[in-house]
N, C-alpha and C positions, 0 to 999 in steps of 0.2 A: 477348879484349878486356878491358881493365882499366878500364872505365867503369861507375860505378854509375848505370845508366840511369834508374831511378825518381827518383834525386836530381837528376841533370842535367836531366831533363825538368821536374821541379817548379821548379828554379831558372830554367829558360828561361821557364816560365809567369810567374814573378815579374818577370823582366826585361821581358817583353812587356807585362805589366800596366802597368808604368811608362810605356811608350810609349803605350798606349791611354789612360791617364790624362792624358797630355800633349797629346792631340788637342784643338785649340780648336774651338769650336762652328762656326766658319766653314770648317773643314777637312773636315768629314764628307762633303760631297758633291764635294770636289775629286778630280781624277784621281789615282790612286795610281801608283807605279812598276810595278805589275802591270798590264800592258796590258789596257785595257777594263774595269778595276775602279776604282770610286771607293774612297776610304778606308773608307767604311762597308761596302762589299761585301767589302773585304779583311778588316776586323775580323770581319764576319759569318762569313767563311770560317774564320777561326781559331776562333771560338766554336763553330760547327757541327762543326769537326774535334774540338774538345774533347768536345762532346756525343757524337759518334760513338764516340770512344775510350771514354768512360764506358759506353756500351752494348755495344760489341763486345768490349772487354776484360773485361767481366763475363759474357760467355758468350752474348750475343744474336747472332742472325744479321742480315744486311742485310734479309732478308725480314721478320723480326720487327719491326725498327725501322720499316720501310716508309718513308712520305713525311713522317713527323712532323717531321723536321729540315729539310725543304725550305723555301726562302724566307728572309725576314728574321726572325731570331730575336732581334734586339737590342732591339726594343721601344723604349720611351721613355728607358731608362737603359742605354746600351750598356756602361758600365763595370760595372754590377751584373750584367748578363748575362755579361760576361767573367768576373767573379769567381766566379759560380755555376758556370760551365762549367769553369773552371780548377781549382777545388776538387774537383769530381767527377773530372776527368781525372787529377789528381795522386793522388787517393785510390785509384782503381782500379788504377793501376800499382804502388802501394805495398802493395797487399793481399798477404797470404801466398800464394805460389804463382803470382802473376800473371806472372812472367817465363817460366814454363814452360807456362802454360795456353795452349791453342790459341785464336787469334782468327780469326774467319771474316770477314776483310777481303776487299775486291774482288780482291786479288792472292794470296789465301791459300786455306786456312788457314795461318797462320804462328804461331810461338811468340810469346807476349807480349813477349819481349825484342826481337824484330824490329820489331813494331808500335810498341813504346815508343821504340825508336831512331828510327824514321821520324817519329813524332809529335814527338820532341825536335827533330829537324832542321827540321820544318815550322814549329813554334812559334817557334824561335829565328830562322830566316831570315825568316819573315813578320813577326816583331817588328822586324827590321832594315828590312823593307819599310815598315812603319808609320812608323818613325823617319825614314827617308829621304823618305817622302811628305809628312811634316808638319814638315820642317826641324828635327828633333830631333837630338841627338848620336847618331851611328851607330856609335860605338865599343862593340862588344859586350865583355862580360867575357872576359878572356883564357882563363880556365879553361874556360868554356863553349865558346869557339871551338876550343880544343885538343881537348876532348871530342867536339865535333861533327865535327871533322876525322877523329878516330880512328874514329868510327862511319861516316862517309861514305867514307873512302878505299877500303876494300875493295869498295864498291858503286858506285864512280864510273861504270863502264861501264853497269851495269844502270840506274842512275838517270838517266844522260844520255840513254839510249834510251827512257825511259819517257814522256817528254813532260810530266812533272809539274813540271819546272822550266824555266827559260829555256835557250836554246842556250848551250852552254859558251863562255866567253870565255877565251882563252889569256892567262895572266899569267906573268911570269918565275918560274922555279923558286925564286928567292931572295926572292920577295915575302913580306910578312908572312902568317901563317896566315889571318887574316881575309880578306885580299885573295884568296888562293888559294881559300878556301872559297867566297867570293862568286862568283868567276870560274867555278868548276866548276858552280855553280848558276845561271849566266847573269845575274849581277848585276855592275854596275860599281861598284867601291868609291868 
């Protein structure tokens, strides 16, 4: 795979940050495109995912983290919480040896490169979810979409069966890469 995972992960955090910054006060409690989740719950999911990445990619186990990251971690300043979590998640995957180090995730242990790839997909796609839910521009950067497709394509069957994303939506083979990516992950462009 010819993708600099720590770099595309960090860039996806930056893209998603712009979407989080674009959420209007009146939209936080609105229903998101993720069934059963408000926009706030969606952003909280991204932030706690970042927090988990910072913990697990630095060598902690799920048991060691315990329930510290349960519930709403956004507080009174969701954007500041996002920024804090994004900085920690980007840094942990950029640390020397992070791509080779084992991460004790719920489906692992796996090498840091696998976990970073999954975090990259999760952050980018949930960023799109935030944009779609709050009527922002949903066109993701082409380079990130191509990188995400490169990471996703060999794992399509495994991820489709995981239940982590929506049910796959069939799109034409000649559809733009973003449309194919979103379709595989159960989203309608």
